[in-house]
N, C-alpha and C positions, 0 to 999 in steps of 0.2 A: 475437526477442523471447521472454520467459518467456510460457507460457501453462499453464493448468489444463486438463487434457483428460481426456474420459470416455473411459475404456480397454475396459471391459466390465462388467456388472452383477456385483456382488459385489466390485469391486474399489475402491479410492479413486482419487479424481482424482490424475493424475499431472502434477507440473511438469515440462514439457518446454521444450526451445529450439526455436521455430518460426520459419521465414522472415518477416521483418516484411511486413506488408501493403502491397500497392501499388493505387492507386487506379483502378478502372475510368472510362470517360467516366460523367460525372455523379455521381461519387463523391468523398468525402473520406477519408483518413486521420485519425483522432485518437488521442491519448495518451489512454488511460482513466484519469481520475481517482478515480471511484468506479463501483461496479456492484454493486447490490441481490443478494442470493440470495433466489430466488423458490421458492415451495414446488413449482412446477411442475418445475423442475429436479431436484428431489428425487425426485418422482413418476415422471418420465419416464427416470428412471436406476436406477429401483428393481427391473426386470423384470416388474412388473405393469402391464399394460395398453400403451399406446403407449410406446415408447421412442425417445430420440436415437439415430442412428446411432453406431456405435462411431467413436472418433477426433474426435468433435465436440468444439470448444471453446464451452462454454455461456456464458451470460450475456447477457441481454436488456436489463437496467434499468440502463442505463450513461449517464454524461456525462462528457465531456472536451475537451480542447484540440485544435483542428484543426491538424496538422502540415502536411500537403500536401493539394493538391486537385487533381482530376483534370480532364480535357478537358472544357470546356463547363461548368465550375461558376463563375457569376459571383455568387451570393447568399452565400458563405461565404470567406472567407480565413485564411491561417495566422494563429492567436492566437485565434480567435472560441472561445468555450466554447459546446458545443452539447450537444444529446441529441438522439436520433433513433429513429424506429419501427425496430425491429430486422429490417427486411426491405425489399427493393424490388420494383419491378415493372416493367412495359413503359414507363410513364409516358404512355401516350398513350390506353389503354382508360378507360371510364367509370368504372370504380372508380379507377384511379390519380388520375384528374382531380378526383375527390371527396375524395382523399387516404385512400383505403382501399385500401392494396395487398394486403391479405388477399384481397381478391376479384379479384385478377387473374390470368388463367391462367398467366402468366409468373413470378409471385411466387417469390422466393427469400430466404430468411432470411439476415440480416446480424446475428449475435451477436456472438460472440468477447469479450464484456466481462470474462471471466476471463481476461485477457491483458493486457501492457502496452500494446498497439496493436489497434486494429481498424478496418474500414472503415464507412462510413455513406453512405446514399444522401441527397444534397444536397437532393432533392426533398423527402424525409421528414424534413427536419431544423428544429428549433427552436433559434434562438440564445437563451442564457440570460439573461436581463435581469441587470444589473450588481449588483441586490441579490441574487442568487442564488448560493449556492455549489454545488461540484460534488455535495455530498451532497444538496442540494436537487434538483439536476438528475437524480440518480438515483432520486429519489422520484416524478419524474413519468411514468414508465411505468407504475406499478402505480396511481397516482391516475388516470390516463387510462381505464385499463381499468374501474375503478370508475365513473368520470363516464359513460361509453358506455352502461354497464348503467342507471345513473338516469336518463340521458337518454331510455330506452324506457319509462320506468314512467309517465311524464305525471302527476307527483305534483301536487296540489292544497293550497292552503293548510289545509284540513281533512282532509288524507291521515292516515290511520293506518298505519304500517309496522312491520314485522318483519325484521331482518336476522339470517339464520341463517348463525352462524360469525364470529369475530372475529379472524380473521386480517388481513393487510393489506389485501386486497379488501374483506372483511367493514367493517373500519374506514373504510376509502375510501367504501365505500356509505354508510356513517352519517352521513360529513362532507357529502359532496354531497347526500344526502335532506336533512339539515338546512337547507344552503343554498338548495334548492329550495322550502322552506316546508313539510316534513312537520310536522304539528302534535305528533305524539307518535312515537316510535321506540323499539322494544323489541330491544335486542340479546340475542342468545342465544349463549352460549358452553359448552363442555364441562365449564368450571370458572371461578373467578372471575379467572383470573390476567390476565386482559385489560378486567376492568370498569372500571378508573380510565381506562385507555385510551380505551374505548368512551364512557364519560361525557363525557370532555374532548373527543372528536371530535364530539359531538352528542346520543347517546342520552340519552333521558329516563327509562328503565328498563331494568334489566339482568337476566335471568333465567339461569340455570344449566338445562341441558336436563334436561327431565322428560318423563315418558309422557304426562302431561296437559297437553303444552305448549300446544295450541290453545286450552284454556280459562283456563290460567295468562296467556297473552298477552292474550286477548280480556279479560280481567277489568282488567288495567292498562292496556289502551288505551281501555277503555270499551264496545268492539265489535270483532269480529273484524277484522284489518287488510285493508285494500282492496290492499296491495301487499306481497308478501313477496321478499326478496332472498335466493336460496339462493347461499352463499359457502362451503360447506362442501367440495363437490367430493368425495363419496364416495357409494358405494352407499346408498340409502335417502333421500338429501336430497330427491330429487323429489318422493317420496310426502310427505315432512314437510312440504314447502312447500304441496302440495295440501291436506293436513289441516288447516293453519294458516289458509290464506288466507280471504277471506270469500267468499260466492257473489257471482258476476259481477267477482271480484277479479282479479289478477295476479301472476303469479310471474315473475321474471326470474332465470334460472339464469346465475351468474356462476361457479359453482363448478369448472367446467372438470374433471370427473372423467373419467379416462382409461382406466376399465374399465366394463364393461357394466352398467348400471342397469337396474330394472324398476319398473314403476309400475301401477297399474290404471285404464287410462283411463275408465272409467265413473264412478269417482270425482270426477275433474276434469269430466267431462262432466255429471255431476248438478249441479254447482256452476256451470257455465257458465263457467268461469273460462279466462283466457289465459295461454299459457306462451311467453314469448320467451327466447332462449338468445344469451348474448354473452360471447365470449372474446376479445375483439379492440377495436379503436378507430379511430379517424381522426386525421388530423393535427390537425384543429381540436380534438380532446380533449386533445392534448398542449399545443396553446397555450394553451387554457382551464386547464389546471392550472398552467401555468407563469406566466399572468397573476395567479392567484389566489394564490400563492406572493410573487408580486412586490407583489401589493397589500396585503401584511401578513398574510397567514394563517399561522399559527403552529402550528396543531393538528397537522398532518401532520407537522411536525419531530420531533413526541413519538414516533413510531414508529420512529425510528432509535435503536438501542439500544446498538450496539456497532459498531466499526470493524477490520476485521483485515487482515493482510497477505495478499498471494497465496502466498505459502509457506505461511501458517498454513491456507489454505482447504480442501485436503484433509482435514486432521483436524476442522476446525469441520463441514464438510460432513457427515462420518459422524456426528458427534454429532447433528447436527440430525435426520438420520434417528430417533433414538432418544428424544431429550429434546428437548422445547422449550427454545430459548434466546432469552430476549428477545422482541423483535417482529422488527423488520426488521436483517439483519445485511448491512453494507456491506463489500464487499470495494476495498483502495485497492492497485492493481497495482503501483505505484511507490513503495510506502513499505515500511520493514522492521517486524518487530513491535517492535522498540527504538524506533523513530521514533515509532510510533503510542502506545506506551505512556507517552511523554513529550510527546505531543502536547495 
């Protein structure tokens, strides 16, 4: 099969031929239909902070068609369209049984969405409802990530919310916070580039970042926000969340910064705030995201702004390091640039 492989920091992804995957017990092999490019893929191949191992095939926001099932798999069959959590676990521990393989001591990643085929754990897979496309399926992973964080926030009907960062995770946080009943939501971006998307996803106000952000957000909300979602993932974002949130409020950290950050604990302590971290999800978050799309949710689909071929991925991947390009770029490993241009 063809795959895009991370060879070294400073080098573009390399298109190589790799052996077709074989399903282990409890696994399936699927033909990847769509896979989203995640900002964490860019960060973790940049040489700054935590990095992927050399020779890794990246891509964890995937959906595709089951081609082969391994031993012991009865829940899926060839022809099923699925998405899946991009990892597996022992299947028997407390974390696995609750659908949270991240917490399993035997957790192993199952990514490889930037390839024609990949393996997935049947235990942690979700069948796509008939109304969903493979592009929809590729949105479920980032939507689940945002949903898990919003679920930690205990949003109430009168809640005031600020979302720092309007990339895919921030936009997802806006979407789920609105569905959870937040009264007012201020989205904060570095520019107005995603303002329209943020408002479409459910924000009631939009701010371009300013040094007086806490005061500006409180003015729009009528009071400081009880809940702040940090979806920037860069040094300084934790302190920003602490500064913006109301006393006794909650900061949910979704940004997944991969380098060291600093904060002044007494500033958080003086406000008696709660800070929670989430860079993961459970199987039920995937199921909820799929149900929302199946139920007619159209807002998340607006995040997909471009679909590219696997051959075109290395060039686009490097461009994304330097210049923003739409919102969510999807890779279609089985398609050519010509096919996509005329689709």
